Structure formats: C-alpha cells, structure tokens
N, C-alpha and C positions, 0 to 999 in steps of 0.2 A: 494599504495592505488589505488582503482578502483572507478570509478563513473559510475553509471547506472541510466538511466532515464526511467520512465514508465508513461503511460497515462491510464485513466479510466474515464468513465462518471458517473455522478449521475443522478438519475431520475430528470426530469426537473420539480420540484415541490419546490417552495420557502420554505414551511414548512419543508419538508424532508431535504433540503439542510441546513437549519438552525440547524436542529437536528443533522445532520452529523457533522457540525462544532462544535456543543456543545460537542460531544463525543471526538473530537480531540483537545480540549483545555487541557493544561497540567494538570489542576486540575480535569478533568473528565476522563482522560485516565486510563486504567486499568494497574496497575503496572506489572502484569504478562505479558502483551503484550510488554511493554517497555523492560522488562528483556529478553523476547524471541528474540527480535530484536537485542539487544546488544550481547546476548550470541551467536548469529549466526555470529557475526563479522561485524555488521553494526556499523560504527563509527559515522555517521551522517545521518539523514533522514529528508527531508523537503517535505511538500506537499503544492502546490499552486492550486488556483482555479480561473477560469474565466468562468462565466456562470455556466453551469453544467459539465464542463470539468475539470478534475483533472490532475495535473502534479506532479510526485514524483521524487525527486533526492535522490539517495542513494550513500553515500560514504562508501566503505567497505574496510576491510583489504585485503591483497593480497590472502589470503587463502579462502575467501568467495566463495561459490558455490550456485547458485540459487536452484539447485536440492537438496542439503543438507538442505537448509533452508526449502524447501517445505516438505521434509521428517520429519524434526523436528516439523514443524507446524502440520502436519497430526497426529503426535503422542502426541500432547499437547491438552488436552480437553479444556483448557481455551482459547487457540488460536482458536480452532474450534468454541467455543461459540461466541467469538468476530466476527469471519468471518461470522457466521450465522446472527448476529445482523447487520453487515455492509451491507449484501445483501439487507436489507430492503431499503437502500438508493441508492445502486449502480446498474448500468446496464452495461453490457459488450459493448465494442466498436463493431460496426458492423462487423469488420474483426477479432475479437477475436476468438480463438479456443474454442471448447466446454469446459465449466467450467473454462475458463480463465478470470481472473479479470483484473489485471494490465498487460497491454501489453507493452513489452519492446520496447523502441524507438531507432531508429538508428541515430547516430550522422551524420549530413550531412554537417556541417560547424564548423570550429574552427579558431579563430583569432590567 
C-alpha cells in the first residue's frame, strides 16, 4: 500500500467553503465519483481543511499510478463534470503548474 498527500486551496469565501463541504458529505457525493476513485486503486481517501487550505491523504494499492488515474478521469464525462463544478470553489496553490489542482506534497518527517 502507498500513501500520497496533496494540498489545494479553496477560494477564501465562507459561503463557497460551506458549499464545498456540502458536496463532500457522504450523502451529497456523486456515486460515479466514488466509483472512479475506487476503480483506480484508491483504498482510502481523506480530506482535511484548515481555513481555506485543503489536505488530502490517499492510501492506494501498489499498482496505483497518478498518470493512469488522470487518464481515466479525462475519459470519464461524469468526473469531468464534477471537476468543473469543484473549480467553482478551488484555486490553485501559487506554485502549482498550469491546470494543476491538487499539488503532491513531499514527506519531510516520519516518526
């Protein structure tokens, strides 16, 4: 199993942040999105927030590849629709590459 961590900012607007959290409650999430995550080999995914900064932890199987997940997402119209909706709330980190949302974090410490 592999662990990857990512960061992303939300627009610093209380109403938009509340709506973003609404969409991420289990009862409001789209089942097609959950299925696409699981089908790609993600075993567990958690998102945390402080202020307008998001932190995502992904536990994946050993065969998971970010590039393959990106290709699967690009070919899935429902994932594309979800991502377009999420851009309403999200803004890239200042150091993100063009069109990059979630920026992979480097581990700098482990107990």
